[in-house]
FIVOTI-418634 format. One record per residue (C-alpha): x, y, z; residue in one letter. Coordinates in steps of 0.1 Angstrom, whole numbers, padded with zeros to 4 digits, always signed. Layout:
% FIVOTI-418634
XYZa/...
END
This chain:
% FIVOTI-418634
+0120+0327-0190m/+0123+0290-0198a/+0160+0288-0207d/+0166+0253-0192g/+0197+0237-0178y/+0229+0255-0190d/+0257+0231-0199l/+0283+0259-0198d/+0274+0270-0163f/+0306+0256-0148l/+0341+0263-0162a/+0340+0228-0176t/+0312+0220-0200r/+0288+0194-0185v/+0261+0182-0209p/+0227+0172-0194l/+0229+0134-0187p/+0209+0113-0211r/+0188+0082-0203p/+0190+0052-0226a/+0152+0054-0232q/+0133+0080-0251d/+0124+0111-0230a/+0108+0144-0236t/+0130+0174-0227e/+0111+0201-0209l/+0129+0234-0202s/+0121+0256-0172y/+0140+0286-0157p/+0175+0273-0149r/+0166+0237-0150f/+0154+0209-0173s/+0135+0177-0170v/+0138+0147-0192l/+0104+0130-0189l/+0099+0093-0195d/+0064+0091-0208g/+0061+0054-0203d/+0068+0057-0166r/+0052+0092-0163r/+0082+0103-0143l/+0115+0121-0149a/+0144+0100-0160a/+0168+0130-0155v/+0166+0165-0141t/+0194+0191-0141g/+0196+0225-0124v/+0222+0252-0122n/+0227+0268-0087i/+0246+0300-0081d/+0252+0299-0044g/+0265+0334-0042a/+0232+0348-0056l/+0207+0325-0039l/+0177+0342-0024r/+0155+0331+0005e/+0120+0335-0010l/+0087+0327+0006p/+0071+0296-0008r/+0048+0305-0037t/+0035+0283-0065g/+0010+0254-0067e/+0014+0220-0082w/+0001+0218-0117r/+0004+0198-0149l/+0027+0210-0176d/+0004+0219-0206p/+0032+0211-0231r/+0028+0174-0223v/-0003+0152-0224d/-0018+0147-0189a/-0016+0109-0192d/+0022+0111-0196l/+0025+0129-0162q/+0021+0116-0127t/-0006+0141-0116g/-0027+0148-0085p/-0047+0116-0085e/-0016+0095-0075v/-0010+0117-0044y/-0046+0119-0031a/-0057+0101+0002r/-0024+0084+0010n/+0010+0089+0026d/+0027+0099-0006l/+0043+0134-0009d/+0050+0152-0041r/+0088+0150-0038g/+0106+0179-0056h/+0134+0165-0078l/+0148+0200-0085v/+0144+0216-0051r/+0122+0247-0049r/+0150+0270-0038r/+0177+0257-0061d/+0170+0278-0092p/+0159+0308-0071g/+0189+0331-0075w/+0198+0364-0091g/+0171+0390-0100d/+0142+0387-0077i/+0115+0384-0104d/+0136+0357-0122d/+0142+0339-0090a/+0105+0338-0081r/+0096+0326-0115a/+0122+0298-0113a/+0111+0286-0079t/+0074+0286-0089e/+0083+0265-0120a/+0096+0237-0098t/+0059+0229-0090f/+0052+0214-0124f/+0043+0177-0120y/+0072+0165-0143p/+0095+0177-0115n/+0078+0156-0089a/+0081+0120-0079a/+0063+0100-0052p/+0081+0099-0019q/+0069+0084+0014a/+0057+0111+0038a/+0075+0118+0071g/+0111+0124+0062f/+0134+0113+0090n/+0170+0124+0096q/+0183+0105+0066s/+0159+0122+0042a/+0167+0156+0057e/+0204+0148+0049l/+0193+0140+0013w/+0175+0174+0011l/+0206+0192+0023g/+0231+0176+0001l/+0232+0205-0024e/+0237+0230+0005d/+0266+0209+0018h/+0283+0208-0017v/+0277+0245-0021l/+0295+0252+0011e/+0324+0231+0000y/+0325+0248-0034a/+0325+0283-0018e/+0363+0285-0020a/+0360+0285-0058t/+0330+0301-0075d/+0300+0288-0054q/+0284+0273-0085r/+0272+0238-0088i/+0251+0218-0112s/+0229+0191-0097v/+0212+0161-0114f/+0185+0141-0097t/+0159+0115-0107a/+0142+0083-0095p/+0158+0050-0104v/+0131+0037-0128l/+0135+0001-0118g/+0117-0029-0133e/+0107-0041-0098d/+0091-0008-0087d/+0057-0016-0072p/+0026-0007-0092p/+0002+0019-0077y/-0027+0038-0094r/-0014+0033-0129g/+0023+0041-0122i/+0051+0023-0105r/+0065+0039-0074i/+0103+0043-0075p/+0122+0028-0045l/+0155+0045-0052l/+0165+0080-0061f/+0199+0092-0074w/+0217+0125-0073k/+0249+0138-0088i/+0264+0172-0078a/+0291+0187-0099a/+0314+0217-0092w/+0346+0233-0104q/+0374+0222-0081g/+0409+0235-0080p/+0420+0207-0102d/+0391+0208-0126g/+0356+0193-0127l/+0346+0174-0096a/+0314+0154-0089a/+0298+0132-0062a/+0270+0107-0065g/+0243+0097-0040f/+0214+0073-0037v/+0183+0075-0015l/+0166+0043-0006d/+0129+0044+0004q/+0121+0008-0001a/+0114+0001+0035e/+0087+0028+0035l/+0067+0018+0005i/+0040-0008+0008d/+0014-0010-0020t/-0003-0042-0008a/-0041-0043-0014d/-0038-0011-0035g/-0031+0010-0004l/+0000+0028+0006l/+0014+0029+0041a/+0047+0035+0058a/+0058+0007+0080p/+0063+0021+0115p/+0100+0012+0117l/+0109+0020+0082g/+0136+0045+0073a/+0150+0065+0044f/+0186+0055+0038r/+0211+0078+0021t/+0244+0066+0006f/+0273+0081-0013q/+0280+0058-0042v/+0304+0058-0071p/+0289+0075-0102i/+0297+0044-0121a/+0272+0026-0099e/+0245+0052-0108i/+0251+0047-0145t/+0249+0009-0140r/+0216+0011-0122m/+0199+0037-0145t/+0216+0034-0179g/+0220+0072-0179v/+0250+0086-0198d/+0266+0111-0175v/+0294+0121-0198g/+0324+0138-0181p/+0308+0133-0146l/+0320+0097-0146l/+0357+0107-0147d/+0352+0136-0122a/+0339+0113-0094d/+0357+0122-0061v/+0349+0088-0047l/+0366+0070-0075a/+0396+0092-0072h/+0399+0081-0036r/+0401+0045-0046g/+0365+0034-0039a/+0354+0002-0054r/+0329+0007-0083s/+0301-0010-0064s/+0308+0005-0029e/+0278+0021-0012w/+0288+0043+0018r/+0259+0049+0043p/+0255+0085+0053l/+0241+0096+0087t/+0255+0131+0088a/+0270+0156+0065a/+0305+0149+0080s/+0303+0114+0064d/+0303+0128+0029i/+0335+0126+0008t/+0341+0157-0013l/
END
């Protein structure tokens, strides 16, 4: 089962966002990855989540290269060895794990292919836990409708990202969650900043002791400006823009109650 992201999962059709650069589309169960071979990291991921059918499954699966893509186009195990880098899931392990139990297990195990990983500093603090729980928070909000959301996540592949072991480590990550609201398609955009935690001086990686992950809700227009990704109808569905936020406004989040939906 490798059906990939479903653009008709919500009542409003939402195409998979497209980066400006060339990228290889890889389909997995209920999610897709657009892999930037030059950066060896995902430029876009998209997953469909049915909150009403989600299963709590034990963690199974091991990180592995995707055989459909040359190994030198993926960020593999050598980047994560002997340092403080984690293999950060872009599509979370549990997100595609819904419905039939065999299908759910196959989908969660597929999240362990390296194209779905990006280097993240180890030792997530409260801000990063908030980042990990954003999908859950949006699902809870969407429960009054059909409990379905589509989520798009990727690193910001910036020109100034520091080099390390043949790749450049992203300092920022973006996420857009979309759901069907009572008035049509709704979406919210977020950015995670790990810049204070990344130090590649002398070819080593360490987390400064006082560093922190910072999570922000940002206008989706700001995500498109930073990444060049075409988000289609998500731009006009932005709940923050509908509330009059400036196009460049970054709202720091310290708790789920800070999120505007």
